[in-house]
MARGU-660404 format. One record per atom (N, C-alpha, C): residue in three letters; x, z, y. Coordinates in steps of 0.02 Angstrom, whole numbers, plus 50000, padded with zeros to 5 digits. Each point is the difference from the previous one (the first is absolute). Example, Ala and Ser with C-alpha at 12.3 -4.5 7.8 and 13.67 -1.06 7.14 Angstrom:
2
ALA506605039049716ALA499555000050059ALA500455000050060SER499824996450053SER500425000350059SER499615003750055
***
This chain:
219
UNK584025688443402UNK499894992850030UNK499454998849978UNK499504997550060UNK499194999049950UNK500054995149959UNK500404996449998UNK500014993549930UNK500065002749955UNK500415006249989UNK500185003549936UNK499105004949982UNK499765001750045UNK499585005250003UNK499154994249968UNK500344994350033UNK499164995349989UNK500174998549931UNK500534997549968UNK500004997949933UNK500035006049957UNK500235007850008UNK499805003749965UNK499145002949993UNK499604998750051UNK499435001450016UNK499544994049964UNK500224994449993UNK499654993949962UNK500185002049917UNK500465003049989UNK500275002849932UNK499455002249968UNK500135005750034UNK499445005649991UNK499394998849991UNK499634995350050UNK499334999950006UNK499834995749948UNK500544995349968UNK499724995749962UNK500245003149916UNK500145006250002UNK500355003549944UNK500494996149970UNK500554997850038UNK500384995849947UNK500755004250012UNK500435000749968UNK500715003149998UNK500274992850026UNK500545003350040UNK500424994950007UNK500524996849960UNK500145003449926UNK500384995649957UNK499614994849956UNK499315000550023UNK499424995949963UNK500134991250053UNK500465001150048UNK499954994550043UNK500524994549978UNK500084995549987UNK500644994349997UNK500104996350049UNK499624996950037UNK499944995950044UNK499605002250079UNK500334996850066UNK499435003650056UNK500104995050035UNK499454996750031UNK500064995650036UNK500105002350076UNK500594998050022UNK500055004650056UNK499824994350087UNK499945005050052UNK499794997050058UNK500574993250022UNK500795003349985UNK500464996850007UNK499954992750045UNK499965000950053UNK500164995050062UNK500844997150003UNK500475004649978UNK500654995849997UNK500485005050079UNK499665002850018UNK500215002550067UNK500595006449975UNK500435000950042UNK500435004849971UNK499665007550009UNK499805002250045UNK499765006050010UNK499455001749937UNK499544995750031UNK499385000149932UNK500085000649922UNK500514995950006UNK500094997649914UNK500355007949975UNK500485000750041UNK500435007049993UNK499495007049977UNK499495000550054UNK499625005049999UNK499564999449929UNK499664992949984UNK499655003549949UNK500234998049941UNK500744996849978UNK500395002249954UNK500175005249993UNK500095005750055UNK500215006149984UNK499265003149970UNK499484999650029UNK499285003049982UNK500164999149928UNK499964993149972UNK499984998649920UNK500485004149982UNK500565000350014UNK500655003049975UNK499545006949970UNK499965004050059UNK499715008549998UNK499505000449938UNK499584995150011UNK499285001949967UNK500234995549920UNK500244996249993UNK500084996549929UNK500655000349957UNK500505001450020UNK500734998649972UNK500125006949983UNK499765006750003UNK500245006949998UNK500134999449914UNK499584998449954UNK500125002249928UNK499924993149968UNK500214994450031UNK499734993949963UNK500964998949979UNK499684995349937UNK500574998749960UNK500224991850000UNK499524995750033UNK499864993450006UNK499864999150083UNK500454996250023UNK499804997450073UNK499344998450005UNK499685001250064UNK499364998650027UNK500104992350027UNK499424995949990UNK499994994850019UNK499594999350044UNK500384995050057UNK499654998850052UNK499744993350025UNK499724999550042UNK499924992350023UNK499525000150076UNK500034994850030UNK499384996850056UNK499944994249992UNK499314997250002UNK499704993750010UNK500234996850054UNK500315005350056UNK500184996650056UNK500604995550003UNK500474998949944UNK500564996849984UNK499634994249980UNK499475000449964UNK499664993349988UNK499694996450042UNK499545002650049UNK499284997750068UNK500145001050053UNK500635005850022UNK500244999450058UNK499385008150020UNK500045001250071UNK499565004950005UNK499234998250021UNK499625001649971UNK499294997950018UNK499595004150049UNK500435004550027UNK499735005550046UNK499535003949977UNK499154998150030UNK499665003049979UNK499695001849930UNK500354992849977UNK499695000549922UNK500505000849959UNK500505003350018UNK500655000849966UNK499715004449940UNK499675006850001UNK499875004349962UNK499574996249930UNK499454994250022UNK499594998449945UNK500604995249961UNK500554996550033UNK500364996349971UNK500255002949955UNK500455005350005UNK500095006349949UNK499745001649963UNK499345001350009UNK499605002149932UNK499844992649948UNK500034993050039UNK499814996849964UNK500594997349945UNK500525002250030UNK500854997149941UNK499715006249958UNK499895006150021UNK500005006049942UNK499534998749944UNK499354995850019UNK499414999449966UNK500454993849947UNK500054996450041UNK500584992849946UNK500405003149949UNK500305003750029UNK500625004649959UNK499575001749933UNK499555004950034UNK499555001449910UNK499834995949965UNK499594994550043UNK499674994549969UNK500614996949933UNK500514998150028UNK500434995749978UNK500545004049942UNK500035007150038UNK500775002649944UNK500614998450026UNK499954996750073UNK500874997650020UNK499855003550081UNK500495002550011UNK500125001650086UNK500264993450020UNK499924997150039UNK500174995550041UNK500625002650045UNK500554993049984UNK500615002350048UNK500095000450081UNK500265003650018UNK500265000450068UNK500474992750028UNK499964997150044UNK500434994450002UNK500585002650073UNK500494996449989UNK500505001450059UNK500105007250009UNK500065003649955UNK500425007150000UNK500475000249946UNK500695002450032UNK500574997849950UNK500325008050023UNK500345001450026UNK500195009250025UNK499905002650029UNK499875006749983UNK499555004850019UNK500455003850062UNK499655001450062UNK500335005550059UNK500435004649978UNK500525001450046UNK500335006549969UNK499495005650023UNK499514999750044UNK499655006250017UNK499445001049948UNK499814995649948UNK499455000549948UNK500455002149930UNK500225008050015UNK500605002049936UNK499594998849929UNK499435002249995UNK499744997749916UNK499874993549977UNK499994994750055UNK500094993649980UNK500694998549974UNK500445003250065UNK500744998149969UNK500165003449937UNK499795004949987UNK500325004349919UNK499434998749938UNK499454995350028UNK499834998149950UNK499295002249968UNK499765006550039UNK499535005449989UNK499284996950025UNK500104993650048UNK499454995750008UNK500114993449993UNK499664994949967UNK500414993449999UNK499324994350010UNK500224994550056UNK499714994950014UNK499844996249958UNK499084998149972UNK500224994749948UNK499984993350033UNK500624996749978UNK500054992150018UNK499994995849949UNK499625002349949UNK499874993449959UNK499355003449943UNK499734996550005UNK499434999449947UNK499955007049934UNK499735005149996UNK500075005249986UNK499425001649969UNK499925001649922UNK499485002949961UNK499835006150032UNK499335000549988UNK499755006150019UNK499265002449969UNK500135007949986UNK499525000549958UNK499705006450003UNK500095002450080UNK499905008650013UNK499304999950012UNK499765005950012UNK499325001050022UNK499825000450072UNK500435000950051UNK499954999950063UNK500334998150041UNK500064997950058UNK500284997650045UNK499735003350067UNK500555003650057UNK499815000750043UNK500154993750064UNK499665000250042UNK499974994650065UNK500155003650057UNK500484999650033UNK500185003350062UNK500014993350063UNK499615003750049UNK499714996550070UNK500235004050057UNK500444997650056UNK499885005550051UNK500074993750048UNK499795003850047UNK499704995750062UNK500265001650072UNK499844996850036UNK500335003150083UNK499455006750022UNK500365003350035UNK499605004750029UNK500195006249948UNK500304998549954UNK500075006949942UNK499504999649933UNK499494995349991UNK499514998549952UNK500504999849941UNK499675004149964UNK500335000649912UNK499695001249955UNK499884994749945UNK499724999349947UNK500374996949949UNK499735005049928UNK500214999149959UNK499425000349940UNK499944994049958UNK499444998149934UNK500205000049949UNK499865005649945UNK500244997949938UNK499354997049958UNK500304994549992UNK499594996649942UNK500005000849928UNK499654998649956UNK499805003449939UNK499954994149968UNK500314998249954UNK499834993549953UNK499325000049958UNK499564996449995UNK499315000049965UNK500284996649922UNK499805006749961UNK500064997349928UNK499424997749967UNK499504998950047UNK499284997249948UNK500084993349993UNK499904998049926UNK499974995049977UNK499404997249984UNK499934994149978UNK499314995549992UNK500124995549940UNK499434998949972UNK499884995649948UNK500034994250020UNK500204993449977UNK499954995550033UNK499494996450014UNK499794996750063UNK499314997250011UNK499575005850017UNK500275006050013UNK499415004950007UNK499785000750094UNK499404998350002UNK499474998550047UNK499415001749987UNK499715000850057UNK499235001350012UNK499654994650025UNK499794995350007UNK499764994350019UNK499184997649969UNK499755004749961UNK499294996849976UNK499495000650055UNK500225005850036UNK499475000250050UNK500194998350058UNK499554998050069UNK500204997150054UNK500455005650027UNK500764997950048UNK500335006050028UNK499914996650093UNK499965004150030UNK499984998850069UNK500675004850018UNK500464995150016UNK500625001650060UNK499864999750067UNK500275007850045UNK500024998350062UNK500675001950019UNK499964997850062UNK500794999250029UNK500174999650057UNK500035006250040UNK500154998050086UNK500664996950013UNK500134998150056UNK500574998250029UNK499934998850089UNK500754999650017UNK499835001150069UNK500074992550023UNK499864994549959UNK500024992750030UNK499674995649927UNK499684995950008UNK499714996349938UNK500404997549970UNK500524999050017UNK500854996449973UNK500215005049948UNK499645008250003UNK500285004849957UNK499814999149948UNK499294998549995UNK499495002749942UNK499924991849953UNK500134995450023UNK499894994549967UNK500554999849963UNK500555000449998UNK500575002149945UNK499965004249952UNK499735005250005UNK499995003949951UNK499364997649946UNK499444997550049UNK499294997349954UNK500324994349963UNK500474995750018UNK500264994549957UNK500665002249945UNK500115006050004UNK500445002649953UNK499615002549952UNK499465002450009UNK499465004249945UNK499764993549967UNK499704995550023UNK499794994249958UNK500504995149962UNK500575000450021UNK500814998149958UNK500145003649953UNK499915006349993UNK500425004749971UNK499675003049928UNK500164997049946UNK499515004749949UNK500215005549979UNK499565003749966UNK500305006449964UNK499915005550054UNK499774999950066UNK500065005750049UNK499815006849984UNK500325005949989UNK499635004949967UNK499655004250072UNK499685005249976UNK499615003850037UNK500325002750041UNK500475002550014UNK500405003750035UNK500084995750069UNK500164994149981UNK499864995650063UNK499564999950056UNK499334999149955UNK499344999850036UNK499895007450020UNK500285006049971UNK499895004750028UNK500235002550072UNK500684994550003UNK500385001350066UNK499634996550053UNK499734994049973UNK499714996250056UNK499305003150012UNK499705003449974UNK499195004250025UNK500285003550042UNK500555003449981UNK500185007250054UNK500314996750064UNK500234994349996UNK500004995950080UNK499474999550021UNK499564997749972UNK499304998250021UNK499815004650069UNK500125005449985UNK499785006250031UNK500425000850076UNK500414997549998UNK500494997950059UNK499455000650072UNK500225003650059UNK499464999750052UNK500184993250034UNK499144996850033UNK500174992550012UNK500285000350054UNK500105006250042UNK500494998150067UNK500654998349984UNK500285001649930UNK500694997949996UNK500014993749945UNK499494998749962UNK499974992849973UNK499484997450013UNK499844996850037UNK499294998150018UNK499794993349973UNK500434997949959UNK499794991649958UNK499745004849919UNK499434998449985UNK499695001349938UNK500054993749962UNK500015000549939UNK500054993549943UNK499665004349945UNK499554994749964UNK499915002249934UNK499944994149926UNK500235002049967UNK499934994949941UNK499725002649936UNK499564994249966UNK499574999549946UNK500224998649949UNK500115004949934UNK500404995849961UNK499375002149938UNK499834993949971UNK499515000349930UNK500174994549978UNK500145003149915UNK500294997049951UNK499654992349988UNK500214995949993UNK499844992449978UNK499614998250073UNK500245003050072UNK499664995750044UNK500664998850067UNK499734995350048UNK500565001150053UNK500015005550031UNK500605002650028UNK500025005450048UNK499744997950078UNK499745005450007UNK499565000850076UNK500435003250028UNK500044998250084UNK500445004750041UNK499734999050071UNK499975003750048UNK500064998850067UNK500445004650032UNK500214996950074UNK500285006550039UNK499844998450075UNK500015005850038UNK499665000650050UNK500195006250044
***
């Protein structure tokens, strides 16, 4: 099955062994055939030598299907799981379908209550109409920072593009209202500033200076 191949390829490309995976953020739309295919793929890849159940969940049980943004919603959930050390519970899940054998026999378990999590990786599945199959393996960020560590003695110019003016202003507001933002955050914004103008025609800048009122412009 292609789903199995995508999972294996993503793990190989990430240099991750299936036994290192404790939780998978699944596509999990709740369809009879789709869920069976996905669960069977997870079973083949992750449960052969596993001594504990593979935990799975889907943010769709909490938000619904957000269609084109479903993949990023799953990634956000995975990132929050890393950040908080807790897997959020699925809601409205009670009894597994009989066609999902590994759910019935306990090799795979749906998370139905807040569950402690301290593993290093979370695969995120997203399957679209027309045969689009994507699995992304996210890795926990183990970088730690000293309290109040930041570099703000020199002026900082923040550039950020957007598809509309209203997409940029909240980001600048967040920067001004959030203390101790780290260098990685500003590095990501800097990369986004290279986006083609045809894709994000609105541009904004924010000038931050220690002891000065921030200056910004969007056009």
